[in-house]
C-alpha positions as CSV (number, residue, x, y, z in Angstrom):
1,M,59.8,101.8,88.9
2,V,59.6,98.7,87.1
3,T,61.3,98.8,83.3
4,G,60.2,96.3,81.2
5,G,57.4,95.8,84.1
6,T,54.8,94.2,81.5
7,G,57.0,91.2,80.8
8,S,57.3,88.2,82.2
9,V,59.2,89.1,84.9
10,G,58.8,92.5,85.4
11,S,55.2,91.8,85.7
12,E,55.8,89.5,88.6
13,I,58.4,92.1,90.1
14,V,55.1,94.0,90.4
15,R,53.2,91.2,91.9
16,Q,55.6,90.4,94.7
17,L,56.1,94.4,95.6
18,I,52.2,95.0,96.4
19,P,52.6,92.7,99.7
20,L,55.5,95.4,100.4
21,H,52.7,97.8,100.6
22,P,54.9,100.1,98.8
23,R,53.5,103.8,98.3
24,S,53.3,103.2,94.6
25,V,54.7,101.1,91.7
26,R,55.2,102.5,88.8
27,V,54.9,100.0,85.6
28,F,56.8,101.2,82.8
29,A,56.9,99.3,79.0
30,R,55.8,100.5,75.3
31,G,53.3,97.8,75.1
32,E,49.7,99.5,75.3
33,M,48.1,95.9,75.4
34,G,50.4,94.7,78.3
35,H,49.3,97.1,80.4
36,Y,46.2,96.4,79.7
37,K,46.3,92.8,80.9
38,L,48.4,93.9,83.6
39,R,46.1,95.7,85.3
40,N,42.9,93.7,84.1
41,S,45.1,90.6,86.1
42,L,45.4,92.7,89.2
43,G,42.1,93.5,89.3
44,D,41.6,95.0,93.2
45,R,45.5,94.9,93.4
46,A,46.0,97.7,90.8
47,G,45.1,100.7,93.3
48,N,48.8,102.2,93.8
49,V,50.1,100.9,90.9
50,R,50.3,103.3,88.0
51,F,50.6,102.6,84.3
52,I,52.8,104.5,82.2
53,V,53.4,103.3,78.5
54,G,57.0,104.9,77.5
55,S,60.4,103.6,76.5
56,I,63.8,103.5,78.0
57,T,64.7,104.8,74.6
58,D,62.6,108.4,74.8
59,K,64.6,110.1,77.2
60,D,62.0,112.7,78.3
61,R,59.2,110.3,78.7
62,L,61.4,108.3,80.7
63,R,62.7,111.4,82.8
64,L,59.3,112.2,83.9
65,A,58.1,108.5,84.9
66,M,61.5,108.6,86.7
67,E,61.1,111.7,89.4
68,G,60.1,110.6,93.0
69,V,61.2,107.1,92.5
70,D,63.3,105.2,95.4
71,I,64.1,102.3,93.8
72,V,64.1,101.0,89.6
73,F,63.8,97.5,88.4
74,H,65.8,97.5,85.3
75,A,63.7,94.4,83.3
76,A,63.3,96.5,79.5
77,A,65.5,94.6,76.9
78,L,65.6,92.9,73.5
79,K,65.9,89.3,74.9
80,H,65.1,87.2,71.9
81,I,68.2,86.3,69.6
82,D,67.1,86.0,66.6
83,I,65.5,89.4,66.8
84,C,68.3,90.9,67.9
85,E,70.7,89.3,65.5
86,D,68.5,90.5,62.8
87,N,68.0,94.1,64.3
88,P,71.2,94.7,66.0
89,F,71.3,98.5,66.5
90,E,67.7,98.1,68.0
91,A,69.1,96.0,70.4
92,V,72.0,98.2,71.2
93,K,69.3,101.3,71.6
94,T,67.2,99.6,74.2
95,N,69.7,96.9,76.1
96,I,72.5,100.0,75.7
97,I,71.5,102.9,75.5
98,G,68.6,102.4,77.3
99,T,70.6,101.2,80.0
100,Q,72.4,104.2,80.4
101,N,69.4,106.6,79.9
102,V,68.7,104.6,83.0
103,I,71.7,105.0,85.0
104,D,72.0,109.1,84.0
105,F,68.3,109.4,85.1
106,A,69.1,107.9,88.7
107,R,72.1,109.6,89.1
108,E,70.7,112.7,88.2
109,L,67.6,112.5,90.4
110,N,69.6,111.0,93.3
111,I,67.6,107.4,93.0
112,E,68.4,105.5,96.1
113,K,69.0,101.6,93.8
114,V,69.1,100.3,90.8
115,I,68.7,96.7,90.1
116,A,69.2,95.6,86.1
117,I,68.5,92.6,84.8
118,S,70.9,90.6,83.1
119,T,71.4,86.8,81.1
120,D,73.7,84.2,81.0
121,K,74.2,85.0,77.6
122,A,76.7,88.4,78.9
123,A,78.9,85.4,79.6
124,N,81.3,84.7,76.8
125,P,79.2,85.9,74.5
126,E,78.4,85.3,70.5
127,S,75.4,86.7,70.0
128,V,74.1,90.2,69.2
129,L,72.0,89.9,72.7
130,G,74.6,88.9,74.6
131,V,77.6,91.5,73.6
132,S,74.6,93.8,74.5
133,K,73.9,92.7,77.3
134,L,77.3,92.2,78.5
135,M,77.8,96.1,77.8
136,A,74.4,97.0,80.1
137,E,76.6,95.0,82.5
138,K,79.9,97.2,81.7
139,L,77.7,100.2,82.4
140,I,76.3,99.3,85.4
141,L,79.3,98.1,87.2
142,N,81.4,100.9,86.2
143,T,79.0,103.8,87.4
144,Y,81.1,102.8,90.6
145,Y,84.3,104.7,88.8
146,Y,82.4,107.8,88.5
147,L,79.9,107.6,91.5
148,G,80.8,111.5,92.8
149,D,78.3,112.9,96.0
150,K,75.2,110.4,94.2
151,R,73.5,108.5,96.7
152,T,72.5,106.4,93.8
153,K,73.2,102.1,94.3
154,F,74.1,100.2,91.2
155,A,73.6,96.5,90.7
156,C,72.9,93.5,88.4
157,V,71.2,89.6,88.2
158,R,71.8,87.9,85.9
159,F,69.5,85.1,84.6
160,G,69.4,81.4,83.0
161,N,66.3,80.7,80.8
162,V,63.7,81.6,82.6
163,L,61.2,78.8,82.1
164,G,57.8,79.5,81.7
165,S,58.4,83.3,80.5
166,N,57.1,84.8,77.4
167,G,58.7,83.7,74.6
168,S,60.7,80.9,76.1
169,A,61.0,77.4,75.0
170,V,58.0,76.0,77.0
171,P,55.6,78.1,76.2
172,L,56.4,77.7,72.5
173,F,57.0,73.7,72.6
174,K,53.2,74.0,74.3
175,K,51.7,76.2,71.3
176,Q,53.4,73.3,68.5
177,I,52.0,70.9,70.6
178,Q,48.6,72.1,70.4
179,E,48.8,73.5,66.5
180,H,51.2,71.1,64.5
181,N,51.5,67.8,67.2
182,C,55.2,68.3,67.1
183,I,57.8,70.1,68.3
184,T,61.2,71.8,67.2
185,I,64.4,71.9,69.0
186,T,67.5,72.8,68.0
187,D,70.0,70.3,69.1
188,P,69.6,67.2,71.1
189,A,72.6,68.1,72.7
190,M,72.2,71.7,73.6
191,T,71.8,72.6,77.4
192,R,70.9,76.1,78.9
193,F,70.4,76.8,83.1
194,I,67.3,77.1,84.1
195,M,65.2,78.7,86.9
196,T,61.4,79.5,87.1
197,I,59.9,83.2,87.5
198,P,59.2,82.9,91.1
199,Q,63.1,82.3,91.4
200,A,64.0,84.7,89.0
201,V,62.1,87.6,90.9
202,G,62.8,86.0,94.4
203,L,67.1,87.0,93.2
204,V,65.7,89.9,91.9
205,L,64.4,91.3,95.4
206,K,67.2,89.6,97.5
207,A,69.9,91.3,95.6
208,S,67.5,94.6,96.2
209,A,67.8,93.7,99.8
210,V,71.5,93.1,99.9
211,M,73.3,95.1,98.0
212,T,76.0,97.3,98.3
213,G,76.5,98.4,95.3
214,H,77.9,97.5,91.9
215,E,77.6,93.5,92.2
216,V,76.9,91.1,89.8
217,F,74.5,88.5,91.4
218,V,74.4,85.1,89.6
219,L,72.1,82.7,91.2
220,K,73.5,79.1,91.7
221,M,70.9,77.3,89.2
222,P,71.0,73.5,87.6
223,A,71.1,72.9,83.5
224,V,68.5,71.1,81.7
225,N,69.5,69.4,77.8
226,I,66.9,70.5,75.8
227,E,65.5,67.3,74.4
228,T,64.8,66.1,78.0
229,L,63.2,69.5,78.5
230,A,61.0,68.9,75.5
231,R,59.9,65.3,76.2
232,C,59.3,66.9,79.9
233,V,56.6,69.3,77.9
234,I,54.9,66.3,75.8
235,D,54.1,64.6,79.3
236,V,52.4,67.9,80.6
237,F,50.7,69.0,77.6
238,A,50.3,66.4,74.6
239,P,47.1,64.6,74.5
240,K,47.0,61.0,75.2
241,S,46.1,58.5,71.9
242,N,42.8,55.9,72.7
243,E,46.2,53.5,73.1
244,G,47.1,55.7,76.5
245,K,50.3,56.9,74.7
246,R,51.2,60.7,73.8
247,E,52.6,60.6,70.0
248,V,54.4,64.0,69.8
249,A,56.9,64.0,67.0
250,I,60.5,65.5,68.4
251,K,62.3,67.4,65.1
252,V,65.6,69.1,65.0
253,I,65.8,72.1,63.0
254,G,69.4,73.5,63.5
255,S,71.0,76.1,65.6
256,R,70.0,79.7,64.9
257,A,72.5,82.7,64.3
258,G,74.0,83.6,67.5
259,D,72.9,80.6,69.2
260,K,75.6,78.2,71.8
261,K,75.5,75.0,72.4
262,H,76.0,75.8,76.2
263,E,75.6,78.7,78.2
264,A,77.8,79.6,80.9
265,L,76.9,81.8,84.2
266,L,80.4,83.0,84.7
267,S,83.1,83.8,81.7
268,D,86.3,82.8,81.4
269,H,87.9,85.8,82.9
270,E,85.8,86.2,85.6
271,I,86.4,82.7,87.4
272,H,89.5,84.4,89.1
273,H,87.6,87.2,90.7
274,A,84.4,85.6,91.3
275,W,83.0,85.2,95.0
276,E,80.8,82.7,96.3
277,T,78.1,82.1,99.3
278,S,75.8,79.4,99.4
279,D,73.2,80.4,97.0
280,M,74.8,83.0,94.5
281,Y,77.7,83.8,92.8
282,I,78.5,87.8,93.3
283,L,80.9,89.8,90.6
284,T,82.3,93.0,91.6
285,P,83.9,95.6,89.2
286,H,87.5,94.6,90.3
287,E,88.5,92.1,92.9
288,T,90.5,95.3,95.1
289,V,86.9,97.0,95.6
290,W,86.1,93.6,98.1
291,G,88.9,94.9,100.9
292,Q,87.0,98.6,100.7
293,R,83.0,97.4,101.7
294,Y,81.8,94.0,99.9
295,Q,83.5,91.6,102.4
296,T,81.9,92.9,105.8
297,T,78.5,92.6,103.8
298,Y,78.8,89.4,102.7
299,P,81.0,88.1,105.7
300,D,80.3,84.0,104.6
301,A,81.9,84.8,100.7
302,R,84.8,82.4,99.9
303,K,87.1,82.3,96.7
304,V,84.8,80.2,93.5
305,S,86.2,76.6,93.7
306,Q,85.2,75.3,91.3
307,Q,86.9,76.0,87.1
308,S,83.7,75.3,85.0
309,F,80.4,77.1,84.8
310,S,79.5,75.3,81.4
311,S,75.8,74.5,81.1
312,E,77.4,71.4,79.7
313,H,78.9,70.1,83.0
314,A,76.4,71.8,85.3
315,Q,73.6,69.6,87.3
316,Q,71.0,68.2,84.9
317,L,67.8,68.1,86.2
318,T,66.2,64.8,85.3
319,K,62.9,64.3,84.1
320,D,61.2,63.5,87.3
321,E,63.2,66.6,88.5
322,L,61.7,69.0,85.8
323,H,58.3,67.6,86.5
324,K,58.3,68.7,90.2
325,L,59.0,72.3,88.7
326,F,56.4,71.7,86.1
327,N,53.7,71.3,88.7
328,K,55.1,73.7,91.4
329,D,55.9,76.8,89.2
330,I,55.6,76.9,85.8
331,V,52.0,75.7,84.5
332,H,50.4,78.5,86.7
333,Y,52.3,81.1,84.2
334,I,51.7,79.8,80.6
């Protein structure tokens, strides 16, 4: 079952699960139109996909939907900084209480695995979104302390900005070009960690395969300067003038409430007990847990060696590198 299964990441999880021939895939999401669009886009592939309208805040509906499920990919969330700032308790109800509902029914129904999707905004959070997602992570990780006789394993994956997803910067910039011939950015010096939709879903599926339980998996990913990203979008989507130029203005509007200039993959206190492999960082509820289970599962894991995990100091993609990403994995989803 995929909660939030009609969103950009949730629907891609569904698409990548289908070729693995599961007995069935349940798509659980609130919006009727999202179900309608996903069903139509899947066409003949929708044969073993069930579309269930419901909210993770509706406990009766959620429990019914989770009965008989083996694995839950928990992607349902409020995700936009400004919306969460204006509606903080809605973020609490969905991101925190909704996550606890998923945890409760996963344990009650003895579901095998739950993989919850988080965000780098949970590291050193300043926004309502970041705080609510950090709390969701804490709830998932702390199931370690009351596992009891249940078989259910829980883990999180922490994303950067997913380029091309609904509501993200790239489709917004494209729309602004088409409608206003102008792109608005908050701060030209702002940086963000980025990943593509296939990379994001790849991390989720890998985590579901290798997880021992109660980890937070963080993909090692590059960062991008927001102005560089805007200029790349102009190159890709803006029409050329008669002189062969793309004349699109970039307007700086200032940061919104809850916005950070730079993001972090790991928070300051996490660095001291974080582990890394060649392609990801791994956090556990407490360092002593490693001696019990994790070191045999990830034999190549080692203590993190770097001191800064800020997008300001991370590898910054050039515009040429961004162009390659757009052509390979981004334009297709917009």
